[in-house]
DRENFI-169247 format. One record per atom (N, C-alpha, C, O): residue in three letters; x, y, z. Coordinates in steps of 0.001 Angstrom, whole numbers, plus 500000, padded with zeros to 6 digits. Layout:
BEGIN
ALAXYZ ...
This chain:
BEGIN
MET112719192644430342 MET111307193436430061 MET110474193759431223 MET110324194798431866 MET109848192296431339 MET109262192227432551 MET109570192548434001 MET108778192897434877 GLY111007192343434085 GLY111323192801435786 GLY111779194368435518 GLY112289194899436504 MET111683195118434435 MET111734196285434333 MET110476197143434867 MET110289197877435838 GLN109703196702433772 GLN107839197277434413 GLN107807196525435997 GLN107650197396436852 SER107874195678436357 SER107906195112437685 SER108596196260438648 SER108060196705439664 GLN109669196590438224 GLN110439197381439526 GLN110058199100439081 GLN110438200093439702 ARG109132199074437725 ARG108931200456438089 ARG107482200386438713 ARG107261201490439210 ARG106655199741438850 ARG105607199604439566 ARG105717199515440909 ARG104912199984441713 LYS107012198736441239 LYS107179198818442999 LYS107533200526443342 LYS107105201183444291 LYS108462200980442221 LYS108650202376442255 LYS107671203206442914 LYS107578203593444079 SER106896203401441790 SER105948204109441498 SER104709203639442938 SER103904204389443491 ASN104904202543443136 ASN103640202275444748 ASN104358202559445974 ASN103859202304447070 ASP106064203325445775 ASP106405203306446981 ASP106457204936447219 ASP106646205553448268 ILE106193205488445697 ILE106006207256445870 ILE104757207257446089 ILE104475208206446820 CYS103807206605445787 CYS102772206697446142 CYS102374206594447807 CYS101767207417448493 GLY102782205655448079 GLY102699205459449344 GLY103727206472450081 GLY102961207313450550 LYS104432206675450274 LYS105408207636450755 LYS104474209383450319 LYS104131210183451189 ASN104322209520449287 ASN103120211060449172 ASN101804210750449864 ASN101139211666450348 PHE101437209575449919 PHE100218209563450652 PHE100526209688452530 PHE099790210301453304 LEU101469209125452817 LEU101927209401454129 LEU102178210991454106 LEU101216211571454611 LYS102898211614453794 LYS103228213228453662 LYS102001213782453530 LYS101733214745454248 PHE101046213297452614 PHE099540213992452691 PHE099017214241454075 PHE098605215288454574 VAL099155212760454694 VAL098145212559456367 VAL099089213271457254 VAL098632213959458168 ILE100056213195457114 ILE101214213806457894 ILE100551215540457885 ILE100164216130458894 TYR100556215903456974 TYR100008217519456894 TYR098635217792457632 TYR098425218561458570 VAL097575216789456824 VAL096336216869457698 VAL096422216380459077 VAL095309216641459533 PHE096917215978459742 PHE097337215381460653 PHE097993217148462071 PHE097628217808463043 THR099088216974461089 THR099687218598461858 THR098408219805461752 THR098283220656462632 PHE097705219750460821 PHE096766220853461089 PHE095583220544461958 PHE095011221552462373 PHE095100219446462316 PHE094403219257463266 PHE094928219114464829 PHE094260219394465825 PHE096438218555464804 PHE097341218388466226 PHE097501220248466702 PHE097307220703467829 TRP097881220996465519 TRP097823222573465721 TRP096536222955466463 TRP096645223471467576 LEU095235222724465887 LEU094391222867466673 LEU094034222719467989 LEU093374223413468762 THR094949221046468140 THR094446220559469430 THR095292221636470709 THR094878221961471822 GLY096592221986470016 GLY097846223180470466 GLY096852224100470914 GLY096569224046472111 PHE096390224755470350 PHE096037226126470424 PHE094474225803471112 PHE093665226704470892 ALA094036224820471787 ALA092886224681472349 ALA093443224293473860 ALA092983224810474878 PHE094560223253473855 PHE095399223523474937 PHE095723224914475729 PHE095117225188476765 LEU096785225833475140 LEU097248227010475495 LEU095934227636475701 LEU095873228478476596 ALA094821227359474997 ALA093561228444475178 ALA093428228360476578 ALA093725229261477362 LEU092900227071476916 LEU092415226547477949 LEU093024226516478991 LEU092402226289480028 GLY094498226748479012 GLY095008226571480082 GLY095437228053480584 GLY095736228305481752 LEU095421228960479562 LEU095592230245480103 LEU094419230969480788 LEU094379231829481668 TRP093026230009479737 TRP091769230733480824 TRP091731230391481825 TRP091282231131482700 ILE092221229039482130 ILE092022228761483806 ILE092802229197484756 ILE092525229192485955 LYS094120229712484099 LYS094907230327485019 LYS094722231674485307 LYS094840231936486504 LEU094435232732484473 LEU094586234165484308 LEU093211234514484562 LEU092964235484485278 ALA091950233566483859 ALA090918234516484052 ALA090230234850485436 ALA089734235973485522 HIS090140233989486555 HIS089749234413487344 HIS089611232847488552 HIS088804232113489123 HIS091025233105488343 HIS091241231763489650 HIS092596231771490443 HIS093501230962490645 SER092272233237490845 SER093646233560492750 SER093243232929493761 SER093945232641494731 TYR091559232547493549 TYR091781231721494668 TYR091710230238494718 TYR091331229521495645 ILE092046229994493816 ILE092822228368493704 ILE093991228366495082 ILE094025227538495993 SER094807229445494909 SER095587229503496251 SER095437228907497403 SER096227228327498147 LEU094280229135497453 LEU093214228755499303 LEU093516227402499127 LEU093857226726500098 LEU093407226770497637 LEU093472225258498369 LEU094621224346498936 LEU094453223259499489 GLY095649224889498736 GLY097151224680499601 GLY097542222976499125 GLY098235222179499757 ASN096880222780497885 ASN097654221951497059 ASN098144221949495746 ASN097273222202494914 PRO099353221727495266 PRO100034222342494215 PRO099365221489492735 PRO099688221789491585 LEU098456220469493083 LEU098004219571491674 LEU097420220275490802 LEU097659220109489606 PHE096713221016491165 PHE095356221908490127 PHE096218223012489391 PHE095734223429488339 PRO097518223584489830 PRO098092224721489407 PRO099253223894488533 PRO099590224300487421 VAL099655223066488951 VAL100466221833487973 VAL100132221626486640 VAL100554221966485534 ALA098892220698487291 ALA097820220531485833 ALA097532221509484972 ALA097287221344483777 THR097565222979485809 THR096980224192484496 THR098271224212483929 THR098305223540482898 TYR099358224744484232 TYR100661225152483545 TYR101201223536482827 TYR101693223656481705 LEU101157222482483237 LEU101380221409481809 LEU100736221473480474 LEU101243221163479396 MET099092222094480795 MET097986222069479548 MET099058223302478857 MET099492223161477714 ILE099404224490479700 ILE099738225865478874 ILE101350225133478260 ILE101587225334477069 ALA102118224532478861 ALA103364223826478205 ALA102709222899477417 ALA103205222825476293 THR102062222394477550 THR101918221333475829 THR101614222142474793 THR102252222201473741 GLY100295223000475171 GLY100128223884473995 GLY101013224439472997 GLY100736224381471799 GLY102116225001473464 GLY102953226013473094 GLY104297224895472364 GLY104982225407471478 PHE104603223442472768 PHE104897222571472326 PHE104550221881471408 PHE105474221448470719 ILE103287221533471052 ILE102106220826470123 ILE102207221899468885 ILE101829221582467757 LEU102894223548469267 LEU102858224172468182 LEU104256224232467396 LEU104697224696466344 LEU104572223711468183 LEU106634224034467588 LEU106742222714466973 LEU107242222653465849 SER106204221277467757 SER106117220182467406 SER105692220041465557 SER106205219444464611 GLY104409221005465741 GLY103939220855464259 GLY104606221289463037 GLY104579220774461920 ILE105162222251463422 ILE106156222858462696 ILE107447222075461989 ILE107786222151460808 ILE107937221464462828 ILE109288220452462670 ILE108464219342461887 ILE108921218854460854 GLY107203218947462421 GLY106870217450461107 GLY106450218053460150 GLY106513217326459159 CYS105889219404459842 CYS105489219790458494 CYS106886219837457529 CYS106925219473456353 ALA108331220519458529 ALA109203220810457916 ALA110006219458457009 ALA110572219530455918 GLY109863218571457663 GLY110331216971458149 GLY109682216131456505 GLY110262215546455591 ALA108606216381456709 ALA107765215568455672 ALA107639216758454062 ALA107420216278452950 CYS107749217633454195 CYS108369218710453191 CYS109541218264452456 CYS109586217991451256 LEU110625218213453429 LEU112017218150453194 LEU112266216636452834 LEU113215216264452144 GLU111248215747453412 GLU111646214452453352 GLU113118214047453635 GLU113987213395453055 SER112990214761454838 SER114208214468455729 SER113757213366456880 SER112646213513457390 ARG114442212470457220 ARG114609211646458659 ARG114578212758459869 ARG113678213151460610 CYS115907213072459738 CYS115980213859461483 CYS114594214266461725 CYS113738213592462296 PRO114450215557461182 PRO113093216324461871 PRO111921215365462226 PRO111229215503463234 LEU111766214387461312 LEU110372213427461078 LEU110705212633462597 LEU109811212581463442 VAL112167211980462882 VAL112281211322464071 VAL112068212035464953 VAL111504211475465893 MET112467214045465209 MET111963214589466149 MET110802214494466854 MET110476214313468027 TYR110086214727465442 TYR108673215345465478 TYR108116213757465897 TYR106975213755466359 ALA108620212754465815 ALA107837211573466515 ALA108032211119468059 ALA107297210462468796 ILE109520211821468306 ILE109655211735470247 ILE109010212626470752 ILE108380212450471794 PHE109054214171469877 PHE107658214746470625 PHE106489214446470730 PHE105848214852471699 LEU105831213549469626 LEU104489213356469607 LEU104627212505471109 LEU103793212567472012 LEU105616211878471128 LEU105476210697471983 LEU105478211038473731 LEU104889210364474576 LEU106546212619474053 LEU106496213208475073 LEU105131213775475427 LEU104612213657476537 ILE104542214463474279 ILE103293215258474172 ILE102234213789474680 ILE101353214068475493 PHE102305212603474312 PHE101467211815474827 PHE101423211766476159 PHE100385211867476812 LEU102485211617476594 LEU102802211353478111 LEU102532212741478997 LEU101874212745480037 VAL103057213736478497 VAL102577214598479149 VAL100888215223479178 VAL100275215705480131 GLU100572215066478177 GLU099010215255478444 GLU098249213704479176 GLU097175213767479774 ALA098777212795479051 ALA098285211788479832 ALA098210212104481422 ALA097127212041482003 VAL099674212524482252 VAL100195213099483339 VAL098945214051484175 VAL098317214087485234 SER099117214838482736 SER098300216090483104 SER096759215612483603 SER096286215972484681 GLY096153214865482776 GLY094802214278482799 GLY094666213309484081 GLY093905213527485023 VAL095444212311483971 VAL095665211905485412 VAL095999212623486738 VAL095415212157487716 LEU096551213321486886 LEU096672214765488049 LEU095494215135488264 LEU095119215118489437 ALA094451215629487096 ALA093562216508487173 ALA092372215389488046 ALA091656215922488893 TYR092253214218487851 TYR091296213436487902 TYR091825212757489278 TYR090927212268489963 MET092998212663489730 MET093636212277491380 MET092979213524491814 MET091995213295492517 TYR093200214661491629 TYR092844215692492325 TYR091136216231492689 TYR090628216674493720 GLU090668215992491527 GLU089060215595491704 GLU088635215000492491 GLU087574215243493067 GLY089485213935492725 GLY088808212901494095 GLY089135213046495514 GLY088674212352496420 ILE090143214207495652 ILE090697214271496731 ILE090238215919497157 ILE090681216420498191 ILE089678216376496605 ILE089558218339496942 ILE088450218017497760 ILE088371219038498443 LYS087530217258498146 LYS086076217798499145 LYS087235217371500487 LYS087006217891501578 GLU087995216782500406 GLU089058216731501727 GLU090023217401502192 GLU090361217540503367 GLU090704218039500777 GLU091587219158501015 GLU090585220370501456 GLU090880221122502385 LEU089345220496500691 LEU088698222033501354 LEU088413221819502942 LEU088794222540503865 THR087665220671503002 THR087242220977504702 THR088398220752505644 THR088226221025506832 ARG089985220108505082 ARG091445220741505848 ARG091495221708506246 ARG091184222140507357 SER092148222468504840 SER092565223958504780 SER091923224920504525 SER092257225871505231 LEU090871225212503599 LEU090005226072503809 LEU089530227211504808 LEU089495228409504527 ASN089151226611506080 ASN088607227001507138 ASN089788227401508167 ASN089596227989509232 SER090753227079507784 SER092332227295508509 SER092786228445507708 SER092774229566508216 THR093108228297506735 THR093500229585505465 THR092584230703505921 THR093082231638506549 MET091565230689505715 MET090802231928505968 MET090555232573506672 MET090211233732506442 MET090674231856508228 MET090694232383509708 MET092006232844509721 MET092154234038509979 LYS092643232405509577 LYS094353232960510299 LYS095177233985509695 LYS095983234757510214 ASN094753233811508296 ASN095681234768506869 ASN094838236020506809 ASN095295237161506752 TYR093597235697506827 TYR092409236959506294 TYR093218238694506995 TYR093568238793508171 LYS093297239333506430 LYS094103240721506490 LYS095242240806506978 LYS095619241921507339 PHE095931239910507100 PHE097064239243507488 PHE098212238718506511 PHE099380238628506889 ASP097802238388505265 ASP098462238319504166 ASP097788238805502971 ASP096565238670502951 ALA098438239420501833 ALA097124240581501261 ALA097425239969499973 ALA097568240801499077 GLU097574238633499591 GLU097315237711498740 GLU096264236903498512 GLU095649236754497456 ILE096035236230499871 ILE095060235341500425 ILE093860236167500656 ILE092804235592500391 THR093774237322501068 THR093046238479501420 THR092455238844500027 THR091256238582499939 LYS092887239257499187 LYS092111239354497914 LYS091590238004497349 LYS090479237939496823 ALA092266237117497444 ALA091511235544497238 ALA090307235059497260 ALA089502234584496458 ILE090415235431499050 ILE089253235473499729 ILE087928236451499278 ILE086748236173499062 ASP088534237465499248 ASP087306238385499009 ASP086825237905497443 ASP085650237627497207 GLU087683237858496610 GLU087298237234495014 GLU086742236176495017 GLU086230235966493917 MET086587235402495707 MET085854234210496059 MET084415234468496704 MET083327234201496193 GLN084653235014497875 GLN083156235263498531 GLN082227236380497516 GLN081016236602497548 THR083184236911496714 THR082163237954496156 THR081604237430494228 THR080806238005493488 LYS082461236123493974 LYS081976235682492964 LYS081030234371493213 LYS080092234258492424 PHE081148233527494063 PHE080594232856494867 PHE079068233052495336 PHE078025232408495225 GLN079474234290495928 GLN077922234956496797 GLN077826233642498032 GLN076928232805498122 CYS079246233805499051 CYS079188233234499711 CYS079856234030500908 CYS080237235174500660 CYS080036233504502230 CYS080439233644503494 CYS081703232634504086 CYS081622231457503735 GLY082257232817504503 GLY083503231508505715 GLY083348230809504797 GLY082796231103503737 ALA084041229332505250 ALA084305228323504521 ALA082830227262505058 ALA082475226459504196 LYS082170227251506141 LYS081165226269506018 LYS079971227439506094 LYS079013227189505362 ASP079890228558506792 ASP078594229440506731 ASP080049230694507269 ASP081275230744507366 PHE078421231786507551 PHE079025233086507662 PHE079795233246509260 PHE080558234185509487 LYS079413232002510487 LYS079413232448511715 LYS081061231610511950 LYS081512231366513070 ASP081633231335510907 ASP083228230903510581 ASP083679232143511309 ASP083989232019512493 TRP083754233393510701 TRP084236234486510689 TRP084474234891511990 TRP085252235792512303 LYS083698234120512873 LYS083617234802514767 LYS084681233949515156 LYS084966234088516345 ARG085569232858514362 ARG086671232548515486 ARG087505233172514592 ARG088585232943515136 SER087795233873513487 SER089064234330512966 SER090099235336513967 SER089774235848515038 GLU091220235428513379 GLU092187235939514109 GLU091662238035513768 GLU091779239003514519 TRP091145237930512414 TRP090701239195512373 TRP089759239786513104 TRP089752240993513343 ARG088894238957513510 ARG088001239607514222 ARG087731239064515239 ARG086545238788515419 ARG088685238723516239 ARG089057238686517613 ARG088104239327518415 ARG087455238554519120 ASN087830240532518512 ASN087224241686519376 ASN085696242308518956 ASN085024243218519440 ASN085445241238517656 ASN083998241576517125 ASN083531240524516686 ASN083995240120515620 VAL082914240070517075 VAL082549238538516308 VAL081471238739515574 VAL081160237987514650 TYR080658239994515992 TYR079241240074514755 TYR079721240733513555 TYR078806241421513103 GLN080876240818512778 GLN081476241168511466 GLN081840240408510385 GLN082552239413510515 ALA081473240737509466 ALA082007239288508429 ALA082885240560507506 ALA082883241694507986 PRO083518240335506360 PRO084048241039505580 PRO083134241572504361 PRO082384240916503639 ASP083412242932504342 ASP082409243085503548 ASP082264242105501951 ASP081069242018501670 SER082890241604501217 SER082601240874500057 SER081324239684500624 SER080656238953499893 CYS081266239773502007 CYS080094238545502709 CYS078953239415501987 CYS078036238725501540 CYS078837240783501790 CYS077656241374502005 CYS076892241214500836 CYS077496241360499774 ILE075351240869500792 ILE074282240657499638 ILE074655242237498768 ILE075239242424497700 SER074031243218499758 SER074475244974499084 SER075346245519499835 SER075372245679501055 THR076094245809498982 THR077807246381499381 THR077532247606500120 THR076539248231499746 GLY078097248002500936 GLY078162249542501108 GLY079227249482502427 GLY079742248418502770 PRO079493250793503136 PRO080579250959503705 PRO080004250273505353 PRO078991250576505983 LEU080969249385505658 LEU080738248539507030 LEU079445247458506753 LEU078685246947507575 CYS079494247322505370 CYS078302246599504994 CYS078021245228505925 CYS076904244723506040 GLY079406244649506657 GLY079841243048507166 GLY079409243086508462 GLY079364242022509080 ASN078914244627509267 ASN078881244739510834 ASN076766244070510668 ASN075754244620510236 TYR076996242949511170 TYR075537242481511367 TYR075005242124513016 TYR074373241150513425 SER075502243252513713 SER075291243067515297 SER073681243634514905 SER073270244347515820 GLU072971243532514104 GLU071623244158513891 GLU070829242499513391 GLU069750241907513410 GLY071765242398513117 GLY071029240640512499 GLY072016240252511086 GLY072475241300510633 PRO072304239456510562 PRO072572238918509618 PRO072215238947508298 PRO072735238279507405 SER070651240318508104 SER069640239899507058 SER070600240366505898 SER070077240181504800 ASN071791240890505841 ASN072802241113504309 ASN074114240408504095 ASN075036240655503317 ILE073953239488504973 ILE075302238576504585 ILE075178237220504360 ILE074759236402505179 HIS075506237024503371 HIS075455235522502784 HIS075682234289503583 HIS076663233995504267 TYR074768233734503401 TYR074371232772504801 TYR075522231727504429 TYR076470231561505196 MET075386230909503020 MET075766229805502801 MET077168229645502576 MET077592230292501619 GLY078289228717503417 GLY079541228931503113 GLY079912228587501538 GLY079144228354500605 CYS081758228650501574 CYS082247228875500008 CYS083037227922499874 CYS083702227959498839 SER083280226724500829 SER083643225501500397 SER082907224456499434 SER083441223689498634 GLN081375224639499747 GLN081216223438498517 GLN080942224450497168 GLN081161224062496021 LYS080575225424497404 LYS080648226123495680 LYS081806226230495072 LYS081905226176493846 LEU083074226437496088 LEU084479226160495742 LEU085079224643494806 LEU085708224459493765 GLN084447223758495898 GLN084581222561495207 GLN084121222171494111 GLN084677221361493369 ALA082949222776493895 ALA082024222348492858 ALA082698222928491770 ALA083076222248490816 TYR082906224376491865 TYR083854224839490509 TYR084950223897489862 TYR085159223298488807 THR085551224119491148 THR086822223422491001 THR087044221916490168 THR087889221484489383 LYS085834221399490780 LYS085495220090489848 LYS085256220135488450 LYS085579219343487565 ASP084522221393488408 ASP084387221356487185 ASP085576221809485758 ASP085467221615484547 ASN086329222263486323 ASN087580222671485734 ASN088617221348485711 ASN089463221553484841 LEU088804220206486306 LEU089085219565486608 LEU088764218523486069 LEU089587217608486059 ILE087558218356485499 ILE086951217407484836 ILE087142217812483339 ILE086990216873482558 ILE087451219051482769 ILE087823219237481616 ILE089106219218481638 ILE089660218876480593 ILE089753219492482544 ILE091341219051482023 ILE091546217780481912 ILE091979217412480820 GLY091296216685483020 GLY091472215619482735 GLY090703214776481216 GLY091124213761480662 GLY089672215482480901 GLY089051215010479540 GLY089822215333478444 GLY090220214593477544 VAL089996216537478614 VAL090943216930477262 VAL092445216387477086 VAL093046216034476072 GLY092865216449478528 GLY094006215892478409 GLY093886214178477917 GLY094195213789476791 LEU093573213638478588 LEU093266212141478186 LEU092615211617477312 LEU092752210415477082 GLY091763212380476624 GLY091125212282475134 GLY092134212728474189 GLY092379211730473511 LEU092784213602473819 LEU093839214212473302 LEU095008213685473124 LEU095617213857472068 CYS095508212951474149 CYS096425212254474070 CYS096672210928472943 CYS097603210736472160 CYS095532210187473195 CYS095185209664471931 CYS095630209841470582 CYS096235209014469900 VAL095256211055470244 VAL095564211531468820 VAL096817211701468526 VAL097212211815467365 GLN097715211741469748 GLN099037211439469332 GLN099517210441468905 GLN100528210643468231 ILE099052208860469069 ILE099399207776468554 ILE099325207942467237 ILE100301207771466506 ILE097932208358466731 ILE097765207959465404 ILE099277209190464483 ILE099909208814463496 GLY099444210315465048 GLY100634210873464308 GLY101995210292464450 GLY102915210470463651 LEU102055209406465804 LEU103420208679465803 LEU103468207746465239 LEU104649207446465068 ILE102439206663464576 ILE102416205784463721 ILE103022206410462206 ILE104146206125461794 PHE102164207212461548 PHE102206207701460494 PHE103862208213460129 PHE104493207860459133 SER104289209013461078 SER105703209897460881 SER106471208852461492 SER107594209334461639 CYS106461207579461961 CYS107256206422461538 CYS107265205527460667 CYS108114204637460606 CYS106264205681459860 CYS105822204845458403 CYS106510205735457294 CYS107038205241456298 LEU106460207087457552 LEU107146207831456642 LEU108209208109456870 LEU108725208929456110 VAL109018207571457998 VAL110710208218458105 VAL111035206417457641 VAL112225206135457501 ARG110161205458457455 ARG111011204123457054 ARG110848204220455929 ARG111701203706455205 LYS109512205023455206 LYS109855204807453912 LYS110941205834452858 LYS111335205518451736 ILE111200206886453472 ILE112491207662453399 ILE113481206874453312 ILE114080206916452238 LYS113944206000454270 LYS115059205221454515 LYS114797204574453580 LYS115437204880452574 ASP113796203432453433 ASP113872202730452487 ASP114243202973451305 ASP114841202042450767 LYS114045204276450456 LYS114285204857449844 LYS116141205080449253 LYS116719204832448195 LYS116622205733450740 LYS117451205951450625 LYS118703204632450285 LYS119626204683449471 TYR118345203546451186 TYR119079202492450946 TYR119127202064449464 TYR120058201510448878 ARG117972202423449004 ARG117357201398447271 ARG118468201893446566 ARG119203201078446008 TYR118796203516446476 TYR119571204218445877 TYR121076204096446079 TYR121844204827445454 
């Protein structure tokens, strides 16, 4: 009699433990989905909103970190569905897949964050080395770069890499050293970049410092979100593994 009661209590405790783990996984997955939407939205915003001039940096680390965020966001949404299905059906296979996906997402988020902080540390050197050369050699000779430069100078209200005088050494204005692109103008108009009478309508400040500050801000966001949220996956990984073990124990018990 005592043995039967003890066995019933043990079974009841196991069921409560399993149900508690299922509830935790449901709650975790809900917040997990929120992080997935956050990754997806942030990555798409950085990629699509106004970042054509990121191509001027000449280094793939920034776009790689951005694409990792987009891929991670989509993968999180898919993984959450698998995790919920596994918990609901009490099936070990989906739960094991869910745990593996959580581990992969943890690694991707960590890599994304580290890449962002790595590039944040070398961005000044990168801009100093490549931006001036890219602008001076390719403006008006490469349509994509030309569009990126004009967009950058218009957005940041700047001119040239270091300052507006950089355009005197450009291939584009070899025969007219007193003209800058119209995107350098304070007040736009036909031939507003011609400053033979004086550069009063031209932005004096160069784009290097402004692009550096802007890119650093975005990289800090990517790095912070990536490294911060990757720690959340550890919680889901632990609880999903615990639920897999509970289901396994129940299977062997019967």
